[in-house]
C-alpha positions as CSV (number, residue, x, y, z in Angstrom):
1,M,-4.3,-67.1,0.7
2,N,-2.3,-65.4,-2.0
3,Q,-3.2,-61.8,-1.3
4,R,-1.1,-58.9,-2.5
5,L,-1.2,-55.3,-1.3
6,R,-1.9,-52.8,-4.0
7,A,-1.0,-49.1,-3.9
8,L,-4.0,-48.2,-6.1
9,P,-7.5,-49.2,-5.5
10,T,-9.1,-51.7,-7.9
11,K,-11.1,-50.2,-10.7
12,T,-14.8,-49.8,-10.0
13,G,-17.5,-49.9,-12.6
14,R,-17.4,-46.0,-12.9
15,P,-14.7,-44.7,-15.3
16,N,-12.5,-41.8,-14.2
17,T,-14.2,-38.6,-15.4
18,R,-12.8,-35.1,-15.5
19,P,-13.7,-33.1,-12.4
20,S,-16.7,-30.9,-12.7
21,R,-16.0,-27.3,-13.9
22,W,-18.7,-25.9,-11.6
23,G,-16.4,-25.8,-8.6
24,G,-13.9,-23.7,-10.5
25,L,-16.5,-21.5,-12.0
26,I,-18.2,-20.8,-8.6
27,Y,-14.8,-20.0,-7.0
28,R,-13.8,-17.6,-9.8
29,S,-17.2,-15.9,-9.7
30,A,-16.9,-15.5,-5.9
31,V,-13.4,-14.0,-6.2
32,L,-14.6,-11.6,-8.9
33,L,-17.6,-10.6,-6.8
34,L,-15.4,-9.9,-3.8
35,L,-13.0,-7.8,-5.9
36,A,-16.0,-5.8,-7.3
37,L,-17.3,-5.1,-3.8
38,I,-13.9,-4.0,-2.5
39,T,-13.4,-1.7,-5.5
40,H,-16.9,-0.2,-5.0
41,A,-16.2,0.3,-1.2
42,V,-12.8,2.0,-1.9
43,G,-14.3,4.3,-4.5
44,K,-16.9,5.7,-2.1
45,P,-16.1,8.7,0.1
46,T,-16.0,8.0,3.8
47,A,-18.6,9.5,6.2
48,V,-16.0,12.2,7.3
49,E,-15.3,13.1,3.7
50,R,-19.0,13.5,3.0
51,C,-19.4,15.6,6.1
52,I,-16.6,17.9,5.1
53,D,-18.0,18.3,1.6
54,D,-21.5,19.1,3.1
55,R,-20.0,21.7,5.4
56,M,-18.0,23.3,2.6
57,Q,-21.2,23.4,0.5
58,Q,-23.0,25.1,3.4
59,V,-20.3,27.7,3.7
60,L,-20.5,28.4,-0.1
61,D,-24.3,28.6,-0.1
62,S,-24.4,30.9,3.0
63,H,-22.1,33.4,1.3
64,Q,-23.5,32.8,-2.2
65,L,-20.1,31.8,-3.6
66,K,-18.9,29.4,-6.1
67,P,-16.0,27.0,-5.3
68,S,-13.8,28.9,-7.8
69,Q,-14.3,32.2,-5.8
70,L,-12.5,30.9,-2.7
71,T,-8.8,31.7,-2.3
72,A,-6.5,28.9,-1.4
73,S,-5.9,30.2,2.1
74,V,-9.7,30.6,2.8
75,R,-10.3,27.1,1.3
76,V,-7.6,25.6,3.6
77,S,-9.1,27.4,6.6
78,E,-12.6,26.3,5.9
79,V,-11.6,22.7,5.2
80,T,-9.7,22.7,8.5
81,K,-12.8,24.0,10.4
82,A,-15.0,21.5,8.6
83,T,-12.6,18.6,9.4
84,N,-12.6,19.7,13.1
85,F,-16.4,19.8,13.2
86,C,-16.8,16.5,11.4
87,N,-14.4,14.8,13.8
88,G,-16.5,15.9,16.8
89,G,-15.3,19.4,17.4
90,N,-17.3,22.6,17.3
91,G,-15.9,23.8,14.0
92,R,-14.1,26.8,15.6
93,L,-10.4,27.2,15.5
94,N,-9.2,28.2,19.0
95,W,-5.6,29.1,19.1
96,S,-4.0,29.2,22.5
97,R,-0.5,30.4,23.4
């Protein structure tokens, strides 16, 4: 009974082969796809931004104006009203003292 403990297993009939590259390729592809989806989502306007743009276009169309014809103060006022409307308000600015 001359048995010795070995730190490494005995060699089997199968030689050591390099690990498959498929795992790494699948992982990198998944990471790339995830980054592409995140980039796509970040680039799209939010629902509120789309709503504000639509409201601004309605104002321009109703007055038959082009965006360049609005003064800065009117643009700020209309964007504020559109933001109020799109966030659940009625779109009117009611100032109280």
